[in-house]
N, C-alpha and C positions, 0 to 999 in steps of 0.2 A: 666872470664865472664867481658864485656868490662863496663858493669855500676852495682850498687847495687839493683837497680830495675830489671835486667836481670838475677840476681843471686835469689833473693828472689823469682820472676817470675816463673823460674824453679821451684826452689824448688815446690812452691804451687802446681804448675801442676802436679809434680811428685807424691807428697802424694794425690792429687783428683785422679791423674790416681788408684794409688795403691788400694786407697779407695774410687772407685764410691760410688756419694751420700752422706758421711760422710762428716759435716761440720766437720771446722777446730773450735777452741779456738782464740781468739785476744787478748790478753795482752795490756793494754794502748793504749794509743792514739795513732794509724798508721799512715804512709801517705796514702794518702788518696786512689790512685792506690794500694795500697798492700792490703786494705778492700776491694774494688771493683774486683778484683780478687778473693777474699774469696766469694764475695756474686752477682756479677753477671755473673763470669764465670764459679763458683761451686755454691754449695746447700748452701749456707750459712756459716755462723760464730758466735758463741758465743762468748759476747762482753763484756770482764771483764776492766772497765776503771780502778780503782783504785787496785793500786799494795802494797796494804797493809797487811800485815801478813796472813789475811782470804785468800789472794786470791788465794794461795797454797790449801786450803781446799775446796774451788769451785772448782780446778782444779780438785785435786782427785776425787770430788764426779763426778765430768763429766767423767771423764775418764776411769771409774769404770762402769757406769751406762749407757753412750752411746757410740758408736763407734765413735771415734774423729780421722781425717783425719792427722791433725798436730796443734800444738801450734806454735802460731808467735808472738815476740814482737821485738821492737825496743831495745837495751840497751847501754845507756841510752836511756829511751824513753823521746821522744821530745812533749811538749815543757817543761814537768814538772822535765825533766831527774830522775823520777822515777826510781829506779830496785827491782827487785824480789829476795827472796834468788835464787841464779840462780843452784845452787848446790842443794837446796832441790827440786826444780823442775826438773831439770832434772832426777834425781832418783827416782821421783812419775812416770814421762814420762818414761824413761826406763823400770821400773816394770811393764807397761800397751802398751808395745810396741808403744809407740807414737814418731814419729819424734818432734824434735822442730827445729823450724826456726830461727835464729837471725838475725837481719839487725843489723849490729854493724855500720853503716854508721857515725853516731855522737861520736862514742867511738871507732874511728880509733885508731892505737898504736900512731899519734901522740898525742891522748888526753888523752890516759891512760896507763896506765903502770900496 
């Protein structure tokens, strides 16, 4: 993709097409247009702003009790640079067949080892 926005929007639209009518989960503060894709072009999003350890319990509860199209996060989150336990998050989502879409624009290979 020629841009990060092109890649993330394609992922979101694919997830919405695969799971029509299902909300996504937005972790942390998103780039505004990413949130618009979820809420204006899609059926909406559950917004979990604080990426504390309890957020994984919230996510697990949502994916077990609701049909979720995808989980979206920036890694690390901008502007607070918060990061969830991505290994545990991925495990929860794989067990519930929910795709994880990660925007790593800020944390590119130039910024993280």
